[in-house]
C-alpha positions as CSV (number, residue, x, y, z in Angstrom):
1,X,86.3,121.1,101.2
2,X,84.0,119.3,98.8
3,X,80.9,117.5,99.6
4,X,79.0,115.0,97.6
5,X,75.2,114.2,97.6
6,X,74.5,110.6,98.4
7,X,71.4,110.6,96.3
8,X,72.8,112.1,93.1
9,X,76.5,111.8,93.0
10,X,77.6,108.6,94.9
11,X,79.0,106.9,91.8
12,X,81.0,110.0,90.9
13,X,82.4,110.2,94.5
14,X,83.5,106.6,94.3
15,X,85.4,107.1,91.1
16,X,87.1,110.3,92.3
17,X,88.1,108.9,95.6
18,X,89.4,105.6,94.2
19,X,91.4,107.6,91.6
20,X,92.9,109.9,94.3
21,X,93.8,107.0,96.6
22,X,95.5,105.0,93.8
23,X,97.4,108.1,92.7
24,X,98.4,109.0,96.3
25,X,99.6,105.4,97.0
26,X,101.5,105.3,93.8
27,X,103.4,108.5,94.5
28,X,104.2,107.5,98.1
29,X,105.6,104.2,96.7
30,X,107.9,106.2,94.4
31,X,105.9,105.9,91.2
32,X,104.9,108.9,89.1
33,X,102.8,109.3,85.9
34,X,104.4,111.3,83.1
35,X,102.1,113.3,80.9
36,X,102.4,112.5,77.2
37,X,99.6,114.8,76.1
38,X,102.1,116.9,74.0
39,X,104.2,114.1,72.7
40,X,107.4,112.4,73.7
41,X,109.2,115.7,74.4
42,X,107.0,116.5,77.4
43,X,108.9,115.6,80.5
44,X,106.4,117.0,83.0
45,X,105.4,114.7,85.9
46,X,102.4,115.4,88.1
47,X,102.1,113.9,91.6
48,X,100.1,114.2,94.8
49,X,102.2,113.5,97.9
50,X,102.3,114.0,101.7
51,X,105.2,116.3,102.7
52,X,106.5,118.2,105.7
53,X,106.9,121.9,105.5
54,X,110.5,123.0,105.8
55,X,111.4,126.7,105.6
56,X,109.8,127.6,102.3
57,X,110.1,124.1,100.8
58,X,108.6,120.6,101.4
59,X,110.5,117.6,102.6
60,X,109.7,114.1,101.3
61,X,109.4,111.0,103.4
62,X,113.0,109.9,102.6
63,X,114.2,112.8,104.8
64,X,116.5,114.3,102.3
65,X,114.6,115.2,99.1
66,X,113.2,118.7,99.0
67,X,110.4,119.9,96.7
68,X,110.9,123.6,96.2
69,X,107.9,125.7,94.8
70,X,108.8,127.9,91.9
71,X,106.5,130.6,93.4
72,X,106.5,132.1,96.9
73,X,104.4,130.0,99.3
74,X,103.3,132.7,101.7
75,X,102.4,131.8,105.2
76,X,101.6,128.2,105.9
77,X,100.2,127.3,109.3
78,X,101.1,123.7,109.9
79,X,103.7,121.0,109.8
80,X,102.4,118.4,107.4
81,X,100.6,118.9,104.1
82,X,99.3,117.1,101.0
83,X,100.4,118.9,97.8
84,X,99.6,118.4,94.2
85,X,102.5,119.5,92.0
86,X,104.3,119.2,88.7
87,X,108.0,119.0,87.9
88,X,110.2,118.6,84.8
89,X,111.7,115.0,84.8
90,X,114.5,116.0,82.5
91,X,115.9,118.3,85.2
92,X,116.0,115.6,87.9
93,X,118.8,113.1,88.3
94,X,119.2,110.1,90.5
95,X,121.3,112.2,92.9
96,X,118.9,115.2,93.0
97,X,118.0,116.3,96.5
98,X,116.2,119.5,95.6
99,X,113.5,119.5,92.9
100,X,111.7,122.7,91.6
101,X,108.0,122.1,91.5
102,X,104.9,124.0,90.3
103,X,102.1,123.8,92.8
104,X,98.8,122.9,91.2
105,X,96.6,123.8,94.2
106,X,96.8,125.2,97.7
107,X,98.7,122.8,100.1
108,X,96.2,121.0,102.3
109,X,97.2,120.8,106.0
110,X,96.9,117.3,107.5
111,X,98.2,117.9,111.0
112,X,96.0,116.5,113.7
113,X,93.8,119.0,115.6
114,X,94.5,119.8,119.3
115,X,92.2,117.1,120.5
116,X,93.3,114.4,118.1
117,X,96.6,112.6,117.8
118,X,97.7,109.2,119.1
119,X,96.6,108.1,122.6
120,X,96.5,105.0,124.8
121,X,93.0,105.9,125.9
122,X,90.3,105.1,123.4
123,X,87.8,108.0,122.9
124,X,84.2,106.8,122.6
125,X,82.9,107.5,119.1
126,X,79.8,109.7,118.9
127,X,79.3,109.2,115.1
128,X,80.4,106.7,112.5
129,X,82.8,107.1,109.7
130,X,81.1,106.6,106.3
131,X,83.5,103.8,105.4
132,X,86.9,102.3,106.2
133,X,87.3,99.9,103.2
134,X,90.2,100.4,100.9
135,X,88.0,101.5,98.0
136,X,87.0,104.7,99.8
137,X,89.6,105.2,102.5
138,X,93.3,104.6,102.8
139,X,96.4,104.4,105.0
140,X,99.7,105.5,103.4
141,X,103.1,106.0,105.0
142,X,105.0,109.3,105.0
143,X,107.8,107.5,106.8
144,X,108.1,104.5,109.1
145,X,106.7,106.5,112.1
146,X,104.1,108.6,110.3
147,X,100.8,107.5,108.6
148,X,98.4,109.5,106.5
149,X,94.8,108.5,106.7
150,X,92.0,109.4,104.3
151,X,88.6,109.0,106.1
152,X,85.1,109.6,104.6
153,X,82.6,111.0,107.1
154,X,79.2,112.5,107.3
155,X,78.7,116.3,107.2
156,X,75.9,118.8,107.3
157,X,75.6,121.0,104.1
158,X,74.3,124.6,104.3
159,X,73.6,126.4,101.0
160,X,75.5,123.9,98.9
161,X,78.6,124.1,101.1
162,X,80.2,122.8,104.2
163,X,80.7,125.6,106.7
164,X,83.9,125.9,108.8
165,X,81.8,125.7,111.9
166,X,80.6,122.3,110.9
167,X,84.1,121.0,110.1
168,X,85.5,122.2,113.4
169,X,83.0,119.9,115.2
170,X,84.6,116.8,113.9
171,X,87.6,115.1,115.5
172,X,89.4,111.8,114.6
173,X,91.2,110.4,117.5
174,X,93.7,107.5,116.9
175,X,94.4,105.1,119.8
176,X,96.1,101.9,120.7
177,X,95.8,99.6,123.8
178,X,99.2,98.4,125.1
179,X,97.4,96.1,127.7
180,X,96.1,93.9,124.9
181,X,99.4,93.4,123.2
182,X,101.0,89.9,123.4
183,X,104.5,88.7,122.7
184,X,103.2,86.7,119.7
185,X,101.4,89.6,118.0
186,X,102.3,90.5,114.4
187,X,99.7,93.2,114.0
188,X,99.7,96.7,115.6
189,X,96.0,97.5,116.2
190,X,94.9,101.1,116.0
191,X,91.4,102.4,116.6
192,X,89.9,105.5,115.0
193,X,87.2,107.3,117.0
194,X,85.0,109.8,115.1
195,X,83.9,112.4,117.8
196,X,81.5,115.2,117.0
197,X,80.8,118.1,119.3
198,X,77.2,119.2,118.7
199,X,76.8,120.8,122.1
200,X,73.5,119.1,122.6
201,X,72.1,120.3,119.3
202,X,70.4,117.8,116.9
203,X,72.1,118.0,113.6
204,X,71.1,116.2,110.4
205,X,74.0,115.0,108.3
206,X,73.0,113.5,104.9
207,X,76.1,114.1,102.8
208,X,79.7,113.1,103.2
209,X,83.2,114.5,102.6
210,X,86.6,113.2,103.6
211,X,89.2,114.1,106.1
212,X,93.0,113.8,105.7
213,X,95.1,113.4,108.8
214,X,98.8,112.6,109.5
215,X,99.6,110.8,112.8
216,X,102.8,109.8,114.4
217,X,102.6,106.2,115.6
218,X,106.2,106.2,117.0
219,X,104.9,105.6,120.6
220,X,102.8,102.7,119.6
221,X,105.6,101.1,117.6
222,X,107.9,101.5,120.5
223,X,105.5,99.7,122.9
224,X,104.8,97.0,120.3
225,X,108.5,96.3,120.0
226,X,109.0,96.2,123.7
227,X,106.2,93.6,124.0
228,X,107.1,91.4,121.0
229,X,110.8,92.1,120.4
230,X,110.1,93.2,116.8
231,X,108.2,95.6,114.6
232,X,104.8,94.6,113.4
233,X,104.1,93.0,110.0
234,X,100.8,94.7,109.7
235,X,98.8,97.7,110.9
236,X,95.1,97.1,111.6
237,X,92.7,100.0,111.6
238,X,89.3,99.6,113.3
239,X,86.4,102.1,113.4
240,X,82.6,102.2,113.7
241,X,81.2,102.8,110.3
242,X,77.8,103.3,108.6
243,X,77.4,104.0,104.9
244,X,73.6,104.3,105.1
245,X,73.2,107.1,107.6
246,X,74.9,109.2,110.2
247,X,74.1,106.9,113.2
248,X,76.0,104.4,115.2
249,X,74.6,101.0,114.5
250,X,72.7,99.2,117.3
251,X,75.1,96.3,116.9
252,X,78.8,96.7,116.9
253,X,79.0,98.2,113.5
254,X,82.8,98.0,113.6
255,X,84.9,97.6,110.5
256,X,88.6,96.5,110.4
257,X,91.1,96.8,107.6
258,X,94.7,95.6,107.4
259,X,97.7,97.2,105.8
260,X,101.2,95.9,105.4
261,X,104.0,97.4,107.5
262,X,107.1,96.8,105.4
263,X,109.6,98.9,107.3
264,X,112.6,97.3,109.1
265,X,115.2,98.6,111.6
């Protein structure tokens, strides 16, 4: 995982993350960018997309299209991944359900950890997210029941790297409160709790990186529909944030951002 120094590389981070988020959203919406570096005869398309691992291949969010790596994957521990890959557009038709792809990097697992996932009980945040605005974070849909979140957060850097022991301390718990839902609601409200287990140790975190997580929101959608008789028009994410330092603000410090939910029955 990469980290970026706030003092020296903040502008570069902003540009990189914005580019990634735009690219990821475009792919999920079914848009791809064809490379024309070598002229009009180059049909290679590069994309970054969330997928489910499926017996040596990857399943797209439509539930039928498989991306099949041209080289052996080896062992993958997880269910959902973000992959960057390339395919030949000239070999793909409108009816293609299996597409050969060349992986451009190691698949990144985005499964929630054991103590994460969706819950009706809000976990109390111990640390803020760096940001929740759409320039630096995102929510995209794998399918109508599964969202993929990108979340910048503060980390400790040791010898110019982020150690696994540091990363394992961070959890991102997603929750909803069915008791606050009303029959007139149009927004499904979700809360992200950033919880860090420092075991009583004082840790200085002055750099930030970003986490990718996939969450099933099926249970929350079911309760919302039971309460309102319909699916939501929007999803609202809320979290405590602080882009100045790794401390919860004395005041609320909460940030909310809204995303369209365009799926129907």
